[in-house]
N, C-alpha and C positions, 0 to 999 in steps of 0.2 A: 504493498500501501503506498509506503513511504517511500517505495523507488517509482511507486508512476506518479505522487504528489510532485515529486522534483522534475520528471520529464513533464511534466504537464506545464510547471513553473519556469523550465527550459523554454519548453517549445513557445509560451505566452510572451517571453523577452524575445525572441528570435521574431515573430509575426510584428511583434511592435516596432521592432528594428527595418524590418521588410516595410511595413507601412510606411516608415518615417522616409523610408527609399533608400534605404539598404540593399537594394534588389537582388545583388550577387550573394545574399544569405537563404534565398528560395531552395536553391539547391541540398543544401544542407540540413533544410526542413522537413523535405520532402523523401530524403534518402533513405532515411529508414522504413519508409512506406512504397516505397515504389514495387517492392516484389508482393508485398500484399495486395497493393492495387493490380498490379500485373494479374496475378493468377487469380483472383476476382472474378475480372472481365474475361480472364480466356476461359476459365468454367463454364462461366455464361455463353460466352460467344462461340467456344470450339471451333475457333480460327485463331491463328497467330497473327496474320497481319490485321485486322478488323480487332484483336484486343491490344494490338499497339499502337493502333488511330486513336482508339478509345482511352484508353491508359492516358496519353501523351495529350490529349484532348478536355480528360479532368484535371490532369496536372496544368493544365494553362488556362482553365476555367477557376479551378482555387487559387491560382495566382491573382489572376484578375479580379475578382471576389475576396478577397484578401480581409480587406478592412470592413467586410458586411461581417467576418467571421464573428463570433462570438462564445465566448469560453460557459458555455452553460453547458456544453459536450466535449469529449477529445474532439482533437482536431483531425485523428485517424476517422472519427467516426464522420465526421463532416467530411471529410475526402473520399470516403468510400460510399459514401450518400451520393457526392459527384456521381463518382466512377460508375457507381450502380445504374444511376439515371443516364449517363453517359451508354450504356451499354443493352438497355432498355430502348434508347433510340436507334441505336445499332440493329436489333431484333426486329425491330419494328422495319424499318430499310428493306431488310433481308426480307422478311416476310414479303412485301411489297414488290420485293425485283422479281421474286420466286413466281409471282401472281402473270410478271408481264414478259419474261424473258423465259426462253425456249433453250437459250445458248448454254444452263448449269449442268455443271458437268456434277453427276452424281458422287462418283467415286471420292471427290475430292471434298465431298460435304461432312463436316463433321468430325475428319480422320484427325485433330489434336486432342490428344488428353493430358493435362496437366496433370502432376504430381502433385495429387492432391489428396492423398490418403495420409490417415494418421495410424501410429503403430499398429491398432489393433486391425488393421486393414491390411499390414504388410504380411502375414504370417498366411500359410504353414511357411516353413523356413526353405525349404528349398525354390531355388530362383527363380525356375520354372513358373512353379505351382502360384510363385508371390506376382509375377507377372500377368499370370491367371487371373488371380481374385484381382488384383487392381484395374485391368481391363473390362471385368465383369460389373466392379463396382462402379466406376467411370461411367459404363452408361447406363449402369443403371440412374445414376443419378444423373446427367444429361437428358435421359427421359422424365425426369420427375417434371412436370407443369411447373411453370416459370415461378409462382407466389415462393413454392414449397424449396425447390433449389437455391433460391434466394437464400430464404432462413436457412436451411442444410448447411448452405457456403458460410456464411454468416457466424451460427455460433458452433458446428463441427467441426469445422477445417480452420477458420480464420478464427473461432476461439473467442468472438466478444461474446460482453456480456450480455442478460437479457435487455437489461437498458440500454444498452450502446447498439444491440442489434433492431430495438423499439424505433432510437433516434435515426438509425441508419434509414429503415424500410418509412419512418415517420409514418408509424402505427404503433395501437399501445402494445401494451406489455401482455396483457393476454392473450391478442392476438400473436403475438410472436411464440407464445406456450404452445397455442393449438397448431397454428401454423407445423413448427417443430413436429411434436408429437405426429401429426397424421406424415409427415416427409417421411419420418423415422420408421412410420408402418406401412408407409408404402413400400421404400426401402425393403423394410424385413420382407415382405408378403415377396417382393418379385426376388429378392436373392436368397433366401431360407433355401430353397428347395435347393438351386443350384453350388451352394457352400456348402451343406450337407453330405453330398454328392463327393464334396474332397473331403471333409474331412466331419464326419458322421458326429464324433463326440467334442466336438469343438464348440464352446458356444463365441459366436463371431460376431453378435452384437451385445454393446456395453450397456444399453439401456433396455435389454430385454431379461 
């Protein structure tokens, strides 16, 4: 908790300096958040080029609107909220393009899978099985409805708190809990039969 308060204080000081005109400090501000933002948008967009564009646009918008940031929430939460909006915008554009274009190469759609799996999803120990399990879970996460995929990524991948997730998504704490429960249950329903074939005795899901 002390470390978190120290980080928030340091970030507030850096933000104030940037707003005053020390714009060269912006990269220092976002450096620790770059990977989290990129992994988040990549997990949603499933395309590296789109994810890079969305992440860069999110950082640019954060810079342009930094003077509007208020410390009611953490800077990382505010930044992830901007990145989520960019990813959603990209998804809407892709859906529109799919209906307007006949030139989409289906073999290239959704082939990128970020390494979003925590320790409980990194077993069994053999490398081939790990790869199989990771790909299996990544497909299942990608197939979740968007509102459940977002909350699963925020809570179980990025490990944001319930309150931080609510702030990032601009929803209530109760909605966070309901969506996360449904996301987990959907994943468990999809994955349980496949995972039991790999190791029937293993307890795969930490929430079950």
